[in-house]
N, CA, C and O atoms as a GROMACS GRO file, in nm:
protein
  392
    1MET      N    1   0.254  -0.340  -3.486
    1MET     CA    2   0.138  -0.310  -3.578
    1MET      C    3   0.077  -0.215  -3.654
    1MET      O    4   0.046  -0.101  -3.620
    2THR      N    5   0.060  -0.268  -3.761
    2THR     CA    6   0.004  -0.122  -3.836
    2THR      C    7  -0.156  -0.084  -3.789
    2THR      O    8  -0.245  -0.166  -3.763
    3THR      N    9  -0.163   0.044  -3.788
    3THR     CA   10  -0.262   0.148  -3.761
    3THR      C   11  -0.300   0.176  -3.874
    3THR      O   12  -0.212   0.209  -3.954
    4VAL      N   13  -0.437   0.172  -3.916
    4VAL     CA   14  -0.509   0.244  -4.063
    4VAL      C   15  -0.604   0.341  -3.984
    4VAL      O   16  -0.652   0.326  -3.872
    5ASP      N   17  -0.615   0.432  -4.060
    5ASP     CA   18  -0.698   0.497  -4.033
    5ASP      C   19  -0.844   0.468  -4.135
    5ASP      O   20  -0.846   0.512  -4.249
    6ILE      N   21  -0.949   0.397  -4.084
    6ILE     CA   22  -1.036   0.340  -4.165
    6ILE      C   23  -1.139   0.459  -4.224
    6ILE      O   24  -1.226   0.437  -4.308
    7SER      N   25  -1.104   0.625  -4.148
    7SER     CA   26  -1.190   0.709  -4.242
    7SER      C   27  -1.177   0.748  -4.363
    7SER      O   28  -1.264   0.806  -4.429
    8LEU      N   29  -0.992   0.699  -4.422
    8LEU     CA   30  -0.982   0.743  -4.536
    8LEU      C   31  -1.042   0.649  -4.611
    8LEU      O   32  -1.036   0.694  -4.725
    9LEU      N   33  -1.103   0.531  -4.614
    9LEU     CA   34  -1.126   0.384  -4.705
    9LEU      C   35  -1.286   0.440  -4.744
    9LEU      O   36  -1.353   0.482  -4.649
   10SER      N   37  -1.320   0.441  -4.821
   10SER     CA   38  -1.438   0.466  -4.940
   10SER      C   39  -1.518   0.355  -4.855
   10SER      O   40  -1.463   0.255  -4.809
   11PRO      N   41  -1.677   0.388  -4.837
   11PRO     CA   42  -1.760   0.346  -4.788
   11PRO      C   43  -1.762   0.150  -4.839
   11PRO      O   44  -1.767   0.043  -4.778
   12ALA      N   45  -1.757   0.190  -4.966
   12ALA     CA   46  -1.776   0.041  -5.021
   12ALA      C   47  -1.651  -0.084  -4.967
   12ALA      O   48  -1.656  -0.204  -4.942
   13VAL      N   49  -1.553   0.010  -4.967
   13VAL     CA   50  -1.405  -0.060  -4.879
   13VAL      C   51  -1.462  -0.114  -4.726
   13VAL      O   52  -1.482  -0.231  -4.695
   14ARG      N   53  -1.478  -0.010  -4.652
   14ARG     CA   54  -1.516  -0.036  -4.502
   14ARG      C   55  -1.634  -0.184  -4.514
   14ARG      O   56  -1.621  -0.294  -4.461
   15LEU      N   57  -1.753  -0.129  -4.611
   15LEU     CA   58  -1.829  -0.230  -4.598
   15LEU      C   59  -1.806  -0.323  -4.636
   15LEU      O   60  -1.882  -0.410  -4.594
   16ASP      N   61  -1.703  -0.372  -4.729
   16ASP     CA   62  -1.674  -0.520  -4.751
   16ASP      C   63  -1.549  -0.576  -4.657
   16ASP      O   64  -1.522  -0.696  -4.646
   17LEU      N   65  -1.475  -0.466  -4.589
   17LEU     CA   66  -1.420  -0.505  -4.469
   17LEU      C   67  -1.515  -0.567  -4.357
   17LEU      O   68  -1.505  -0.685  -4.326
   18ILE      N   69  -1.621  -0.470  -4.290
   18ILE     CA   70  -1.710  -0.568  -4.230
   18ILE      C   71  -1.763  -0.698  -4.284
   18ILE      O   72  -1.787  -0.794  -4.211
   19GLY      N   73  -1.775  -0.696  -4.383
   19GLY     CA   74  -1.840  -0.819  -4.405
   19GLY      C   75  -1.733  -0.904  -4.444
   19GLY      O   76  -1.777  -0.988  -4.521
   20ARG      N   77  -1.576  -0.923  -4.419
   20ARG     CA   78  -1.503  -1.004  -4.450
   20ARG      C   79  -1.445  -1.005  -4.225
   20ARG      O   80  -1.371  -1.093  -4.184
   21LEU      N   81  -1.486  -0.925  -4.156
   21LEU     CA   82  -1.441  -0.935  -4.062
   21LEU      C   83  -1.582  -1.049  -3.977
   21LEU      O   84  -1.557  -1.121  -3.881
   22TRP      N   85  -1.713  -1.039  -4.037
   22TRP     CA   86  -1.799  -1.067  -4.063
   22TRP      C   87  -1.815  -1.247  -4.041
   22TRP      O   88  -1.851  -1.317  -3.947
   23ASP      N   89  -1.770  -1.272  -4.170
   23ASP     CA   90  -1.755  -1.399  -4.244
   23ASP      C   91  -1.628  -1.466  -4.133
   23ASP      O   92  -1.660  -1.560  -4.060
   24SER      N   93  -1.528  -1.427  -4.130
   24SER     CA   94  -1.412  -1.418  -4.004
   24SER      C   95  -1.446  -1.529  -3.866
   24SER      O   96  -1.374  -1.612  -3.809
   25LEU      N   97  -1.589  -1.487  -3.845
   25LEU     CA   98  -1.608  -1.517  -3.728
   25LEU      C   99  -1.702  -1.635  -3.722
   25LEU      O  100  -1.775  -1.657  -3.818
   26ASP      N  101  -1.707  -1.737  -3.586
   26ASP     CA  102  -1.770  -1.882  -3.612
   26ASP      C  103  -1.838  -1.862  -3.538
   26ASP      O  104  -1.839  -1.785  -3.443
   27GLU      N  105  -1.933  -1.964  -3.593
   27GLU     CA  106  -2.091  -1.939  -3.475
   27GLU      C  107  -2.067  -1.896  -3.329
   27GLU      O  108  -2.109  -1.808  -3.254
   28ASP      N  109  -1.981  -2.001  -3.323
   28ASP     CA  110  -1.988  -2.052  -3.185
   28ASP      C  111  -1.871  -1.919  -3.114
   28ASP      O  112  -1.821  -1.922  -3.002
   29SER      N  113  -1.859  -1.848  -3.183
   29SER     CA  114  -1.737  -1.717  -3.150
   29SER      C  115  -1.847  -1.593  -3.093
   29SER      O  116  -1.826  -1.512  -3.004
   30VAL      N  117  -1.963  -1.609  -3.176
   30VAL     CA  118  -2.020  -1.477  -3.126
   30VAL      C  119  -2.136  -1.532  -3.022
   30VAL      O  120  -2.221  -1.609  -3.066
   31VAL      N  121  -2.137  -1.496  -2.902
   31VAL     CA  122  -2.192  -1.534  -2.800
   31VAL      C  123  -2.332  -1.422  -2.717
   31VAL      O  124  -2.321  -1.318  -2.654
   32LEU      N  125  -2.434  -1.492  -2.749
   32LEU     CA  126  -2.576  -1.392  -2.765
   32LEU      C  127  -2.630  -1.407  -2.608
   32LEU      O  128  -2.625  -1.517  -2.554
   33THR      N  129  -2.680  -1.292  -2.539
   33THR     CA  130  -2.734  -1.304  -2.408
   33THR      C  131  -2.880  -1.376  -2.468
   33THR      O  132  -2.930  -1.420  -2.572
   34VAL      N  133  -2.900  -1.361  -2.364
   34VAL     CA  134  -3.053  -1.431  -2.358
   34VAL      C  135  -3.193  -1.308  -2.446
   34VAL      O  136  -3.286  -1.324  -2.526
   35ALA      N  137  -3.136  -1.205  -2.379
   35ALA     CA  138  -3.200  -1.108  -2.466
   35ALA      C  139  -3.205  -1.103  -2.572
   35ALA      O  140  -3.301  -1.088  -2.646
   36MET      N  141  -3.064  -1.118  -2.598
   36MET     CA  142  -3.080  -1.106  -2.765
   36MET      C  143  -3.097  -1.218  -2.859
   36MET      O  144  -3.132  -1.180  -2.971
   37ARG      N  145  -3.080  -1.369  -2.844
   37ARG     CA  146  -3.206  -1.449  -2.883
   37ARG      C  147  -3.334  -1.470  -2.896
   37ARG      O  148  -3.398  -1.548  -2.967
   38ALA      N  149  -3.375  -1.364  -2.796
   38ALA     CA  150  -3.549  -1.383  -2.783
   38ALA      C  151  -3.564  -1.207  -2.920
   38ALA      O  152  -3.648  -1.156  -2.994
   39GLU      N  153  -3.471  -1.192  -2.890
   39GLU     CA  154  -3.522  -1.038  -2.998
   39GLU      C  155  -3.519  -1.088  -3.170
   39GLU      O  156  -3.595  -1.052  -3.260
   40LEU      N  157  -3.400  -1.185  -3.174
   40LEU     CA  158  -3.352  -1.232  -3.280
   40LEU      C  159  -3.483  -1.346  -3.332
   40LEU      O  160  -3.523  -1.318  -3.445
   41ASP      N  161  -3.559  -1.476  -3.264
   41ASP     CA  162  -3.669  -1.505  -3.283
   41ASP      C  163  -3.784  -1.420  -3.275
   41ASP      O  164  -3.883  -1.448  -3.342
   42ARG      N  165  -3.782  -1.315  -3.198
   42ARG     CA  166  -3.922  -1.237  -3.251
   42ARG      C  167  -3.918  -1.198  -3.387
   42ARG      O  168  -4.025  -1.199  -3.447
   43ARG      N  169  -3.769  -1.151  -3.474
   43ARG     CA  170  -3.766  -1.085  -3.606
   43ARG      C  171  -3.767  -1.187  -3.697
   43ARG      O  172  -3.796  -1.184  -3.817
   44LEU      N  173  -3.744  -1.250  -3.649
   44LEU     CA  174  -3.732  -1.383  -3.733
   44LEU      C  175  -3.858  -1.443  -3.733
   44LEU      O  176  -3.851  -1.528  -3.821
   45GLY      N  177  -4.004  -1.448  -3.669
   45GLY     CA  178  -4.101  -1.510  -3.648
   45GLY      C  179  -4.189  -1.418  -3.725
   45GLY      O  180  -4.273  -1.463  -3.802
   46ARG      N  181  -4.168  -1.272  -3.703
   46ARG     CA  182  -4.205  -1.150  -3.778
   46ARG      C  183  -4.184  -1.135  -3.915
   46ARG      O  184  -4.266  -1.078  -3.988
   47ALA      N  185  -4.092  -1.177  -3.948
   47ALA     CA  186  -4.054  -1.176  -4.116
   47ALA      C  187  -4.085  -1.300  -4.184
   47ALA      O  188  -4.103  -1.306  -4.305
   48ASP      N  189  -4.095  -1.462  -4.056
   48ASP     CA  190  -4.159  -1.582  -4.144
   48ASP      C  191  -4.274  -1.512  -4.184
   48ASP      O  192  -4.294  -1.489  -4.304
   49ALA      N  193  -4.375  -1.464  -4.068
   49ALA     CA  194  -4.518  -1.442  -4.061
   49ALA      C  195  -4.593  -1.353  -4.182
   49ALA      O  196  -4.703  -1.366  -4.236
   50ASP      N  197  -4.459  -1.235  -4.206
   50ASP     CA  198  -4.513  -1.145  -4.346
   50ASP      C  199  -4.462  -1.218  -4.448
   50ASP      O  200  -4.412  -1.140  -4.530
   51LEU      N  201  -4.453  -1.318  -4.477
   51LEU     CA  202  -4.385  -1.351  -4.580
   51LEU      C  203  -4.464  -1.343  -4.724
   51LEU      O  204  -4.407  -1.337  -4.833
   52ALA      N  205  -4.594  -1.346  -4.705
   52ALA     CA  206  -4.683  -1.293  -4.847
   52ALA      C  207  -4.703  -1.161  -4.882
   52ALA      O  208  -4.747  -1.112  -4.986
   53ALA      N  209  -4.654  -1.100  -4.752
   53ALA     CA  210  -4.636  -0.904  -4.785
   53ALA      C  211  -4.514  -0.885  -4.841
   53ALA      O  212  -4.482  -0.769  -4.866
   54SER      N  213  -4.426  -0.991  -4.870
   54SER     CA  214  -4.301  -0.947  -4.898
   54SER      C  215  -4.271  -0.924  -5.067
   54SER      O  216  -4.312  -0.980  -5.169
   55VAL      N  217  -4.217  -0.859  -5.051
   55VAL     CA  218  -4.132  -0.804  -5.241
   55VAL      C  219  -4.024  -0.865  -5.275
   55VAL      O  220  -3.922  -0.839  -5.211
   56SER      N  221  -4.020  -0.940  -5.359
   56SER     CA  222  -3.914  -0.996  -5.441
   56SER      C  223  -3.766  -0.897  -5.441
   56SER      O  224  -3.790  -0.779  -5.467
   57TRP      N  225  -3.676  -0.917  -5.426
   57TRP     CA  226  -3.563  -0.818  -5.493
   57TRP      C  227  -3.574  -0.759  -5.635
   57TRP      O  228  -3.536  -0.644  -5.654
   58GLU      N  229  -3.618  -0.822  -5.721
   58GLU     CA  230  -3.620  -0.806  -5.893
   58GLU      C  231  -3.704  -0.705  -5.831
   58GLU      O  232  -3.654  -0.594  -5.810
   59ASN      N  233  -3.849  -0.734  -5.794
   59ASN     CA  234  -3.957  -0.616  -5.825
   59ASN      C  235  -3.910  -0.504  -5.736
   59ASN      O  236  -3.939  -0.398  -5.792
   60LEU      N  237  -3.842  -0.480  -5.607
   60LEU     CA  238  -3.835  -0.380  -5.550
   60LEU      C  239  -3.714  -0.335  -5.609
   60LEU      O  240  -3.698  -0.221  -5.566
   61ARG      N  241  -3.610  -0.367  -5.693
   61ARG     CA  242  -3.539  -0.340  -5.732
   61ARG      C  243  -3.538  -0.220  -5.858
   61ARG      O  244  -3.472  -0.119  -5.879
   62ALA      N  245  -3.641  -0.285  -5.922
   62ALA     CA  246  -3.762  -0.220  -6.070
   62ALA      C  247  -3.763  -0.105  -5.981
   62ALA      O  248  -3.677  -0.016  -5.984
   63GLU      N  249  -3.880  -0.109  -5.888
   63GLU     CA  250  -3.940  -0.021  -5.806
   63GLU      C  251  -3.796   0.091  -5.771
   63GLU      O  252  -3.767   0.189  -5.840
   64LEU      N  253  -3.744   0.057  -5.683
   64LEU     CA  254  -3.628   0.182  -5.701
   64LEU      C  255  -3.574   0.225  -5.783
   64LEU      O  256  -3.516   0.330  -5.755
   65ARG      N  257  -3.563   0.180  -5.907
   65ARG     CA  258  -3.467   0.212  -6.019
   65ARG      C  259  -3.582   0.313  -6.090
   65ARG      O  260  -3.543   0.388  -6.179
   66SER      N  261  -3.663   0.313  -6.067
   66SER     CA  262  -3.806   0.367  -6.175
   66SER      C  263  -3.841   0.499  -6.108
   66SER      O  264  -3.866   0.603  -6.169
   67GLY      N  265  -3.839   0.478  -5.941
   67GLY     CA  266  -3.887   0.615  -5.834
   67GLY      C  267  -4.037   0.587  -5.831
   67GLY      O  268  -4.128   0.669  -5.815
   68ARG      N  269  -4.044   0.470  -5.846
   68ARG     CA  270  -4.243   0.437  -5.790
   68ARG      C  271  -4.255   0.403  -5.666
   68ARG      O  272  -4.157   0.352  -5.612
   69GLY      N  273  -4.354   0.420  -5.605
   69GLY     CA  274  -4.424   0.279  -5.501
   69GLY      C  275  -4.303   0.394  -5.356
   69GLY      O  276  -4.294   0.517  -5.359
   70VAL      N  277  -4.234   0.306  -5.256
   70VAL     CA  278  -4.137   0.308  -5.194
   70VAL      C  279  -4.046   0.369  -5.208
   70VAL      O  280  -3.983   0.414  -5.113
   71ALA      N  281  -4.005   0.391  -5.363
   71ALA     CA  282  -3.891   0.462  -5.383
   71ALA      C  283  -3.897   0.618  -5.409
   71ALA      O  284  -3.796   0.687  -5.422
   72LYS      N  285  -4.020   0.663  -5.415
   72LYS     CA  286  -4.029   0.779  -5.411
   72LYS      C  287  -3.978   0.869  -5.310
   72LYS      O  288  -3.977   0.832  -5.193
   73GLY      N  289  -3.938   0.974  -5.339
   73GLY     CA  290  -3.854   1.054  -5.207
   73GLY      C  291  -3.750   1.040  -5.218
   73GLY      O  292  -3.676   1.131  -5.180
   74PHE      N  293  -3.682   0.897  -5.285
   74PHE     CA  294  -3.554   0.919  -5.237
   74PHE      C  295  -3.425   0.969  -5.338
   74PHE      O  296  -3.306   0.964  -5.304
   75GLY      N  297  -3.472   1.016  -5.460
   75GLY     CA  298  -3.403   1.065  -5.538
   75GLY      C  299  -3.343   0.960  -5.612
   75GLY      O  300  -3.394   0.849  -5.625
   76ASP      N  301  -3.228   0.998  -5.662
   76ASP     CA  302  -3.191   0.909  -5.785
   76ASP      C  303  -3.107   0.769  -5.714
   76ASP      O  304  -2.994   0.785  -5.666
   77LEU      N  305  -3.162   0.658  -5.715
   77LEU     CA  306  -3.122   0.509  -5.726
   77LEU      C  307  -3.096   0.453  -5.799
   77LEU      O  308  -3.120   0.333  -5.787
   78SER      N  309  -3.023   0.505  -5.936
   78SER     CA  310  -2.998   0.457  -6.025
   78SER      C  311  -2.832   0.382  -6.008
   78SER      O  312  -2.812   0.280  -6.074
   79GLY      N  313  -2.720   0.436  -5.921
   79GLY     CA  314  -2.643   0.348  -5.862
   79GLY      C  315  -2.658   0.231  -5.773
   79GLY      O  316  -2.599   0.227  -5.666
   80LEU      N  317  -2.769   0.093  -5.831
   80LEU     CA  318  -2.745   0.038  -5.697
   80LEU      C  319  -2.673  -0.104  -5.725
   80LEU      O  320  -2.708  -0.210  -5.675
   81ALA      N  321  -2.603  -0.092  -5.783
   81ALA     CA  322  -2.505  -0.182  -5.794
   81ALA      C  323  -2.427  -0.271  -5.640
   81ALA      O  324  -2.391  -0.388  -5.627
   82PHE      N  325  -2.423  -0.138  -5.525
   82PHE     CA  326  -2.386  -0.226  -5.408
   82PHE      C  327  -2.486  -0.316  -5.346
   82PHE      O  328  -2.457  -0.414  -5.278
   83LEU      N  329  -2.622  -0.271  -5.379
   83LEU     CA  330  -2.720  -0.372  -5.327
   83LEU      C  331  -2.725  -0.497  -5.398
   83LEU      O  332  -2.728  -0.602  -5.334
   84ASP      N  333  -2.727  -0.496  -5.528
   84ASP     CA  334  -2.702  -0.615  -5.591
   84ASP      C  335  -2.622  -0.748  -5.568
   84ASP      O  336  -2.654  -0.865  -5.584
   85GLU      N  337  -2.459  -0.663  -5.510
   85GLU     CA  338  -2.406  -0.755  -5.427
   85GLU      C  339  -2.420  -0.788  -5.283
   85GLU      O  340  -2.381  -0.883  -5.214
   86ALA      N  341  -2.502  -0.660  -5.253
   86ALA     CA  342  -2.529  -0.762  -5.104
   86ALA      C  343  -2.618  -0.852  -5.073
   86ALA      O  344  -2.620  -0.901  -4.960
   87VAL      N  345  -2.705  -0.888  -5.167
   87VAL     CA  346  -2.870  -0.966  -5.219
   87VAL      C  347  -2.769  -1.078  -5.269
   87VAL      O  348  -2.804  -1.188  -5.226
   88ARG      N  349  -2.619  -1.083  -5.371
   88ARG     CA  350  -2.575  -1.183  -5.393
   88ARG      C  351  -2.488  -1.240  -5.277
   88ARG      O  352  -2.448  -1.356  -5.288
   89GLN      N  353  -2.455  -1.166  -5.166
   89GLN     CA  354  -2.368  -1.219  -5.069
   89GLN      C  355  -2.485  -1.280  -4.971
   89GLN      O  356  -2.484  -1.388  -4.913
   90LEU      N  357  -2.566  -1.196  -4.970
   90LEU     CA  358  -2.677  -1.227  -4.897
   90LEU      C  359  -2.708  -1.416  -4.924
   90LEU      O  360  -2.690  -1.505  -4.840
   91GLY      N  361  -2.758  -1.432  -5.070
   91GLY     CA  362  -2.813  -1.542  -5.124
   91GLY      C  363  -2.716  -1.683  -5.066
   91GLY      O  364  -2.756  -1.794  -5.031
   92GLU      N  365  -2.539  -1.616  -5.074
   92GLU     CA  366  -2.428  -1.718  -5.087
   92GLU      C  367  -2.446  -1.758  -4.898
   92GLU      O  368  -2.447  -1.866  -4.839
   93PHE      N  369  -2.454  -1.647  -4.861
   93PHE     CA  370  -2.471  -1.678  -4.694
   93PHE      C  371  -2.595  -1.800  -4.657
   93PHE      O  372  -2.572  -1.902  -4.592
   94SER      N  373  -2.717  -1.766  -4.710
   94SER     CA  374  -2.841  -1.879  -4.664
   94SER      C  375  -2.774  -1.987  -4.723
   94SER      O  376  -2.740  -2.070  -4.639
   95GLN      N  377  -2.736  -2.022  -4.862
   95GLN     CA  378  -2.701  -2.125  -4.920
   95GLN      C  379  -2.621  -2.228  -4.795
   95GLN      O  380  -2.671  -2.333  -4.755
   96HIS      N  381  -2.514  -2.182  -4.755
   96HIS     CA  382  -2.452  -2.206  -4.630
   96HIS      C  383  -2.512  -2.315  -4.566
   96HIS      O  384  -2.478  -2.433  -4.568
   97GLY      N  385  -2.626  -2.248  -4.494
   97GLY     CA  386  -2.689  -2.328  -4.395
   97GLY      C  387  -2.682  -2.218  -4.263
   97GLY      O  388  -2.682  -2.257  -4.147
   98ASN      N  389  -2.676  -2.107  -4.294
   98ASN     CA  390  -2.665  -1.967  -4.180
   98ASN      C  391  -2.801  -1.930  -4.189
   98ASN      O  392  -2.843  -1.833  -4.124
   0.00000   0.00000   0.00000
């Protein structure tokens, strides 16, 4: 078996690898404890309850790029391409009924 020192990989490549590993799992292969399921249900319920206070990705991205609002103090956030890709992948994930 070949061993790879993952610390030599760029953060982008490691994130891509994480995504590919996650995508390779079947729903049945991830076993949740009762506590994990309860926490997920609690978080989903909270997210659903807070929909009125949510911000669209387009508005958040514009705010981050401009340095206004929640983005103040984060420095230069102009290189947000990785977030655009993450949002795209999340959209694909949610379209598949996950």
